C-alpha positions in Angstrom: 99.7 -207.2 -28.3 101.4 -203.8 -28.8 103.0 -202.3 -25.8 101.6 -198.8 -25.2 103.6 -196.2 -23.2 102.2 -195.0 -19.8 102.2 -191.5 -21.1 99.9 -192.3 -24.0 97.6 -194.1 -21.6 97.6 -191.3 -19.2 97.1 -188.7 -21.9 94.1 -190.8 -23.3 92.6 -191.0 -19.8 92.9 -187.3 -19.3 91.3 -186.7 -22.7 88.4 -189.1 -21.9 87.9 -187.4 -18.5 87.9 -183.9 -20.1 85.5 -185.0 -22.7 83.2 -186.5 -20.0 83.4 -183.2 -18.0 82.5 -181.1 -20.9 79.6 -183.4 -22.0 78.2 -183.3 -18.5 78.7 -179.6 -18.1 81.1 -179.9 -15.2 83.9 -178.3 -16.9 81.9 -175.1 -18.0 81.9 -172.0 -15.9 78.1 -171.9 -16.0 76.1 -173.0 -13.1 74.9 -176.7 -13.5 71.2 -177.0 -14.5 70.4 -180.7 -15.3 66.8 -179.8 -15.9 67.9 -178.1 -19.2 69.6 -181.2 -20.3 66.3 -183.1 -19.8 67.6 -184.9 -16.7 65.4 -185.1 -13.5 66.4 -183.2 -10.5 66.4 -184.9 -7.1 64.9 -181.8 -5.5 62.4 -179.0 -6.3 63.6 -177.4 -9.5 62.3 -174.0 -8.7 64.1 -174.1 -5.3 67.3 -175.3 -7.0 67.3 -172.5 -9.8 66.3 -169.9 -7.3 69.1 -170.9 -4.9 71.6 -170.6 -7.7 70.2 -167.3 -8.9 70.2 -165.9 -5.4 73.8 -166.8 -4.7 75.1 -166.1 -8.1 77.2 -163.3 -6.8 79.3 -165.8 -4.7 81.6 -168.3 -6.4 80.4 -171.8 -6.6 82.5 -174.5 -4.8 80.1 -177.4 -5.6 76.5 -178.1 -6.5 74.7 -181.5 -6.4 71.3 -181.2 -8.0 70.4 -184.7 -7.1 71.3 -184.5 -3.5 70.2 -180.8 -3.3 73.3 -179.3 -1.9 75.0 -176.1 -3.0 78.1 -174.9 -1.4 79.7 -171.6 -2.2 83.3 -170.7 -2.0 84.4 -167.7 0.2 83.1 -164.3 -1.0 84.5 -161.0 0.1 82.6 -157.8 -0.6 85.1 -155.5 -2.3 84.0 -152.7 0.0 84.8 -154.8 3.1 87.8 -156.9 2.2 88.5 -157.7 5.8 85.5 -160.1 6.1 84.2 -162.9 3.9 81.2 -165.2 3.7 80.5 -168.7 2.6 77.0 -170.3 2.2 75.6 -173.8 2.1 72.1 -174.4 0.8 70.4 -177.8 1.4 67.1 -178.4 -0.5 65.3 -181.1 1.4 62.2 -181.7 -0.6 60.8 -182.1 -4.1 57.9 -179.7 -3.2 58.1 -176.0 -3.2 57.7 -175.5 0.6 59.4 -173.1 3.1 60.6 -176.1 5.2 62.1 -177.8 2.2 65.1 -175.4 2.4 67.9 -174.9 4.8 70.6 -172.2 4.5 73.8 -172.0 6.6 76.1 -169.0 6.5 79.6 -168.8 7.6 81.6 -165.7 8.2 85.3 -165.0 8.8 87.2 -161.8 9.6 90.8 -161.1 8.8 93.1 -160.6 11.7 96.9 -160.2 12.1 97.3 -163.9 12.2 94.9 -164.7 9.3 91.2 -165.5 8.8 89.3 -166.4 11.9 85.7 -167.6 12.3 83.2 -164.9 13.4 79.5 -164.8 14.4 76.9 -164.3 11.7 73.8 -162.3 12.5 71.0 -164.9 13.0 68.8 -163.0 10.5 71.3 -163.5 7.6 70.4 -167.2 6.8 66.7 -166.4 7.1 67.0 -163.5 4.8 68.7 -165.7 2.2 66.1 -168.4 2.7 63.3 -165.8 2.2 65.0 -164.4 -0.9 65.3 -167.9 -2.4 61.7 -168.8 -1.6 60.5 -165.6 -3.2 62.5 -166.2 -6.3 61.3 -169.8 -6.5 57.7 -168.7 -6.2 58.3 -166.1 -9.0 59.8 -168.7 -11.2 56.9 -171.0 -10.7 54.4 -168.3 -11.4 56.2 -167.2 -14.6 56.4 -170.8 -15.6 52.6 -171.3 -15.1 51.7 -168.1 -16.8 54.0 -169.0 -19.7 52.1 -172.2 -20.3 48.8 -170.9 -20.2 
């Protein structure tokens, strides 16, 4: 048996990983949408798509369409660079229901010592939930109207 150098094995492993990431869409800059690839979501597809669309202005840290979790990275409004926000969306149901969605918003403000946690207005998460639900209903209606 031929002896293969560690660097060749490592390089091959990296290449295989990269090909796998590209094939699954994980390496792309686009938001993941397994429904397009013919895979089945573990959660309501309308809530999933609406959540991604609603939070599209924030950088995406992770998204699990099977577990129904979307986590954004910190986003700072260019007009208010001394505060930043992060959001977590949990889709809890396969049905399009208001109680099938939970949004948590975090806020930090910049101080002389760095970023510190700050209180978020209670209505913020509710407003995002309502925007997601409205978008999900619009997507469902447009899908129904497109079929028929």
